[in-house]
ZAMARTOR-684454 format. One record per residue (C-alpha): x negated, y negated, z. Coordinates in nm, 2 decimals. Layout:
X, Y, Z
...
END
This chain:
3.48, -2.39, -3.80
3.36, -2.05, -3.71
3.37, -1.97, -3.33
3.06, -1.86, -3.15
2.98, -1.53, -3.01
2.66, -1.41, -2.83
2.58, -1.05, -2.85
2.32, -0.81, -2.75
2.19, -0.47, -2.73
2.11, -0.32, -2.38
1.75, -0.37, -2.43
1.70, -0.69, -2.66
1.74, -1.05, -2.68
2.06, -1.23, -2.75
2.11, -1.37, -3.12
2.34, -1.66, -3.10
2.49, -1.74, -3.41
2.70, -2.01, -3.50
6.55, 0.95, -5.98
6.35, 1.28, -6.06
6.28, 1.49, -6.37
6.21, 1.85, -6.37
5.94, 2.00, -6.55
5.76, 2.33, -6.57
5.38, 2.32, -6.46
5.09, 2.59, -6.50
5.00, 2.76, -6.17
4.65, 2.66, -6.18
4.75, 2.31, -6.21
4.94, 2.26, -5.91
4.64, 2.28, -5.63
4.47, 2.02, -5.86
4.78, 1.77, -5.90
4.82, 1.81, -5.51
4.44, 1.73, -5.46
4.49, 1.40, -5.63
4.82, 1.32, -5.51
4.78, 1.38, -5.12
4.58, 1.04, -5.07
4.88, 0.87, -5.26
5.14, 1.04, -5.01
4.94, 0.97, -4.70
4.93, 0.61, -4.77
5.33, 0.60, -4.77
5.34, 0.66, -4.42
5.34, 0.43, -4.11
4.97, 0.49, -4.02
4.72, 0.21, -4.09
4.52, 0.23, -4.36
4.15, 0.26, -4.26
3.92, 0.01, -4.30
3.60, 0.19, -4.39
3.37, -0.12, -4.35
3.46, -0.16, -4.00
3.24, 0.01, -3.75
3.51, 0.01, -3.49
3.78, 0.27, -3.51
4.14, 0.15, -3.46
4.05, -0.22, -3.42
4.40, -0.30, -3.42
4.52, -0.07, -3.15
4.79, 0.09, -3.38
4.69, 0.46, -3.31
4.86, 0.56, -2.98
4.88, 0.88, -2.82
5.15, 0.92, -2.58
5.45, 0.72, -2.46
5.33, 0.37, -2.35
5.53, 0.25, -2.04
5.33, 0.03, -1.83
5.05, -0.20, -1.80
4.68, -0.02, -1.77
4.75, 0.19, -2.07
4.45, 0.11, -2.30
4.33, 0.46, -2.30
4.62, 0.57, -2.51
4.50, 0.37, -2.82
4.29, 0.61, -2.97
3.91, 0.54, -2.91
3.94, 0.28, -2.66
3.85, 0.29, -2.28
3.77, 0.08, -1.99
3.42, 0.08, -1.85
3.51, 0.00, -1.50
3.80, 0.14, -1.27
4.02, -0.15, -1.37
4.19, -0.05, -1.70
4.26, -0.28, -1.99
4.63, -0.33, -2.09
4.80, -0.24, -2.40
5.12, -0.42, -2.53
5.36, -0.29, -2.82
5.66, -0.41, -2.97
5.77, -0.03, -2.96
5.81, -0.06, -2.60
6.18, -0.24, -2.48
6.18, -0.49, -2.25
5.91, -0.39, -2.01
5.59, -0.51, -1.85
5.37, -0.40, -2.14
5.62, -0.46, -2.42
5.56, -0.72, -2.71
5.62, -1.00, -2.78
5.77, -1.06, -2.44
5.59, -0.88, -2.16
5.44, -0.97, -1.79
5.19, -1.22, -1.90
5.38, -1.39, -2.18
5.52, -1.39, -2.54
5.31, -1.30, -2.82
5.32, -1.11, -3.13
5.05, -0.89, -3.25
4.84, -1.04, -3.51
4.83, -0.71, -3.71
5.08, -0.42, -3.67
5.27, -0.37, -3.36
5.01, -0.37, -3.11
4.75, -0.54, -2.89
4.54, -0.53, -2.59
4.49, -0.76, -2.29
4.23, -0.83, -2.06
4.20, -1.04, -1.73
3.91, -1.27, -1.85
3.87, -1.50, -1.52
4.06, -1.53, -1.20
4.08, -1.83, -0.94
3.83, -1.75, -0.65
3.74, -1.43, -0.84
4.04, -1.29, -0.63
4.14, -1.03, -0.91
3.88, -0.80, -1.07
3.84, -0.85, -1.44
3.89, -0.59, -1.68
3.72, -0.47, -2.00
3.73, -0.31, -2.34
3.50, -0.04, -2.46
3.48, 0.14, -2.79
3.24, 0.35, -2.96
3.14, 0.29, -3.29
3.21, 0.53, -3.59
2.84, 0.58, -3.60
2.52, 0.46, -3.49
2.43, 0.14, -3.62
2.16, 0.10, -3.87
1.84, -0.05, -3.79
1.77, -0.41, -3.93
2.13, -0.41, -4.06
2.31, -0.74, -3.97
2.69, -0.70, -3.85
2.93, -0.96, -3.80
3.11, -0.88, -3.47
3.44, -1.05, -3.43
3.78, -1.01, -3.26
4.08, -1.24, -3.20
4.23, -1.38, -2.88
4.55, -1.57, -2.78
4.56, -1.70, -2.43
4.88, -1.56, -2.24
5.16, -1.80, -2.18
5.15, -1.74, -1.80
4.80, -1.80, -1.74
4.74, -2.12, -1.54
4.39, -2.14, -1.67
4.19, -2.08, -1.96
3.81, -2.01, -2.00
3.51, -2.00, -2.19
3.22, -1.72, -2.23
3.41, -1.54, -2.46
3.20, -1.28, -2.63
3.08, -0.93, -2.67
2.82, -0.66, -2.54
2.64, -0.43, -2.75
2.51, -0.10, -2.59
2.33, 0.23, -2.68
2.49, 0.42, -2.42
2.86, 0.42, -2.30
2.91, 0.21, -1.97
3.11, 0.40, -1.71
3.16, 0.26, -1.32
3.41, 0.41, -1.09
3.45, 0.10, -0.92
3.65, -0.25, -0.97
3.32, -0.46, -0.97
3.28, -0.68, -1.27
3.02, -0.62, -1.50
2.70, -0.86, -1.48
2.45, -0.92, -1.76
2.23, -1.18, -1.77
2.35, -1.35, -2.07
2.23, -1.69, -2.21
2.48, -1.92, -2.31
2.45, -2.10, -2.61
2.65, -2.42, -2.73
2.85, -2.22, -2.92
2.99, -2.02, -2.65
3.07, -2.33, -2.45
3.43, -2.34, -2.62
3.73, -2.32, -2.39
3.98, -2.09, -2.53
4.32, -2.23, -2.45
4.56, -2.18, -2.74
4.89, -2.01, -2.63
5.05, -2.03, -2.94
4.80, -1.87, -3.22
4.53, -1.64, -3.24
4.18, -1.78, -3.24
3.86, -1.60, -3.35
3.56, -1.51, -3.18
3.28, -1.40, -3.37
2.90, -1.41, -3.42
2.62, -1.18, -3.63
2.42, -0.91, -3.44
2.11, -0.75, -3.59
2.09, -0.39, -3.52
1.79, -0.20, -3.35
1.95, 0.13, -3.47
2.05, 0.30, -3.12
2.36, 0.09, -3.05
2.68, 0.33, -3.03
2.93, 0.10, -2.82
3.09, -0.24, -2.80
3.22, -0.40, -2.48
3.45, -0.70, -2.47
3.50, -0.88, -2.14
3.35, -1.16, -1.91
3.02, -1.04, -1.77
2.91, -1.42, -1.66
2.94, -1.54, -1.28
3.28, -1.68, -1.17
3.14, -2.01, -1.06
2.93, -2.02, -1.42
3.26, -1.99, -1.62
3.40, -2.35, -1.73
3.77, -2.32, -1.71
4.06, -2.56, -1.77
4.43, -2.61, -1.64
4.73, -2.51, -1.87
5.07, -2.62, -1.87
5.35, -2.37, -1.87
5.53, -2.35, -2.18
5.87, -2.52, -2.22
6.14, -2.26, -2.19
5.91, -2.04, -1.97
6.08, -2.02, -1.62
5.85, -1.74, -1.49
5.57, -1.84, -1.23
5.22, -1.87, -1.39
4.94, -1.67, -1.25
4.59, -1.78, -1.11
4.39, -1.64, -1.38
4.29, -1.67, -1.74
4.46, -1.35, -1.91
4.38, -1.31, -2.29
4.54, -1.10, -2.55
4.30, -0.92, -2.80
4.35, -0.81, -3.15
4.19, -0.72, -3.47
3.83, -0.63, -3.34
3.57, -0.54, -3.61
3.21, -0.50, -3.67
3.12, -0.51, -4.02
2.79, -0.49, -4.22
2.69, -0.84, -4.39
2.39, -0.97, -4.58
2.44, -1.34, -4.52
2.53, -1.53, -4.20
2.79, -1.74, -4.39
2.98, -1.40, -4.45
3.06, -1.39, -4.09
3.38, -1.64, -4.02
3.67, -1.64, -3.78
3.82, -1.95, -3.81
4.16, -2.02, -3.60
4.42, -1.88, -3.81
4.64, -2.13, -3.94
5.00, -2.07, -3.77
5.16, -2.01, -4.13
4.93, -1.74, -4.14
4.98, -1.59, -3.82
5.30, -1.67, -3.66
5.49, -1.90, -3.90
5.71, -2.18, -3.75
5.93, -2.40, -3.94
5.79, -2.79, -3.87
5.91, -3.09, -4.06
5.78, -3.42, -4.01
6.07, -3.67, -3.93
6.15, -3.98, -3.71
6.45, -4.03, -3.54
6.70, -4.24, -3.72
6.79, -4.51, -3.47
7.08, -4.63, -3.66
7.24, -4.30, -3.53
7.46, -4.30, -3.22
7.31, -4.09, -2.96
7.59, -3.81, -3.01
7.48, -3.79, -3.38
7.15, -3.79, -3.30
7.18, -3.47, -3.11
7.40, -3.30, -3.35
7.14, -3.33, -3.61
6.86, -3.17, -3.39
6.73, -2.82, -3.47
6.47, -2.61, -3.27
6.26, -2.37, -3.47
6.10, -2.05, -3.33
5.84, -1.78, -3.42
5.95, -1.45, -3.52
6.10, -1.22, -3.25
6.02, -1.48, -2.98
6.24, -1.68, -2.73
5.99, -1.89, -2.59
5.97, -2.25, -2.75
5.63, -2.35, -2.92
5.46, -2.68, -2.87
5.54, -2.80, -3.23
5.87, -2.84, -3.10
5.81, -3.07, -2.79
5.88, -3.41, -2.99
6.22, -3.29, -3.10
6.31, -3.17, -2.78
6.21, -3.50, -2.62
6.40, -3.69, -2.86
6.72, -3.49, -2.80
6.67, -3.54, -2.41
6.65, -3.93, -2.49
6.96, -3.93, -2.68
7.14, -3.73, -2.44
7.03, -3.94, -2.18
7.13, -4.26, -2.37
7.51, -4.13, -2.37
7.61, -3.92, -2.06
7.95, -3.87, -2.20
7.82, -3.63, -2.49
7.84, -3.26, -2.45
7.66, -2.99, -2.67
7.70, -2.64, -2.77
7.38, -2.46, -2.85
7.40, -2.18, -3.11
7.09, -1.95, -3.13
7.05, -1.76, -3.48
6.79, -1.48, -3.59
6.65, -1.43, -3.92
6.71, -1.09, -4.14
6.37, -0.92, -4.04
6.48, -1.00, -3.67
6.82, -0.86, -3.72
6.71, -0.56, -3.90
6.48, -0.49, -3.62
6.72, -0.46, -3.36
6.80, -0.08, -3.49
6.47, -0.02, -3.33
6.47, -0.25, -3.06
6.78, -0.32, -2.85
6.61, -0.57, -2.66
6.64, -0.79, -2.97
7.02, -0.78, -2.98
7.06, -1.11, -2.77
6.77, -1.28, -2.92
6.99, -1.57, -3.06
7.15, -1.62, -2.71
6.79, -1.61, -2.55
6.68, -1.86, -2.75
6.99, -2.11, -2.69
6.93, -2.05, -2.32
6.58, -2.16, -2.33
6.64, -2.49, -2.54
6.90, -2.52, -2.25
6.64, -2.48, -1.96
6.42, -2.75, -2.13
6.69, -2.97, -2.14
6.79, -2.91, -1.80
6.42, -2.96, -1.68
6.46, -3.30, -1.85
6.72, -3.44, -1.65
7.02, -3.33, -1.85
7.33, -3.17, -1.64
7.37, -2.82, -1.70
7.74, -2.86, -1.71
7.69, -3.06, -2.04
7.54, -2.78, -2.21
7.70, -2.45, -2.32
7.51, -2.16, -2.53
7.58, -1.89, -2.75
7.41, -1.63, -2.99
7.45, -1.53, -3.33
7.27, -1.27, -3.57
7.15, -1.37, -3.89
7.52, -1.40, -4.03
7.49, -1.78, -4.10
7.14, -1.86, -4.26
7.00, -2.19, -4.29
6.85, -2.10, -4.63
6.96, -1.80, -4.80
6.61, -1.72, -4.95
6.38, -1.45, -4.84
6.05, -1.63, -4.86
5.85, -1.70, -4.55
5.97, -2.04, -4.53
6.33, -1.97, -4.57
6.32, -1.71, -4.29
6.15, -1.96, -4.10
6.46, -2.21, -4.14
6.67, -1.95, -4.00
6.49, -1.85, -3.67
6.65, -2.18, -3.49
6.90, -2.34, -3.23
7.17, -2.56, -3.36
7.33, -2.85, -3.16
7.72, -2.87, -3.22
7.92, -3.15, -3.03
8.19, -3.03, -2.81
END
């Protein structure tokens, strides 16, 4: 089911909707050849291909000017700004082991939905103790009067958020909003049923979208929370297993793939939650513990799988981990060696990202932390990391690669 969004202009009511060969060439042909081959050559570069239908420039935050080092760097993403004195954040997997890196950063562990980068904003904080942040972008051109547009973006709740929230939407304006203070934006926004959903998924990207009919003078899009703090419905979130950093008393959301595209039918505007197989594939198989095996044999057969580039443990692995903990408790004499592995894509990326060199070991350490938290003595567990030298599946399709991002249990 599509997620709801409420959008409006600055002056109008809301609309709520659910080897080479050498050859001789005549001189006059060269300019003509270059004319037709230039676009093809341009597409071989690393720059993203522009989506001509999307009215939002740089909607996936891939075009960056300058070197990103710290939080608050949203204005380094071409076309993006913050409408208040609180700058939004930009995260990138080109940043190595820092607060603005990806997938692991100051607020959690999340890979980009598209490309290498994504944004992040503070949506809500406990007792409103921290100022909210917002995203603002100017459309490529003014919206066309009477034209319907599908406004959409994707969110993922940061792992260290202690709270989740609703009221996810967007604001369409004819003028740029620029405030020199940290006060949040306050618009008299109606709240339809579709906006009552609390977005609390830590592990995948969820879509937020809705249709807006333009009046013809709109030029800017703003993403952020404009509702009074006590009017926001929140939920408490448990820290993911394997994550040892303290939670923050706020709802912080990662943002990616922002788009505003013309549509004719309301049914054309959909933004269902992406399936894990489409966004961040993690191998999982339905199985039950073979009770005929001894506790040692059960532990020896256990495998924990991971998303690409990530060391935190996905919720899909909760049951396998609980089964291992139960087996180890059943036989206190059993000691295990945890061996963390990478897939070939991760191994290859270490050339550009040295922070991934120890990813296998970090995964093993994360599993150990969960076992210890579950009551297993730390001296019964050792950890070691490997690269992609010992694949569980030698094939190169996504399912095979997902089997290789793993931590295996060995008896000692």
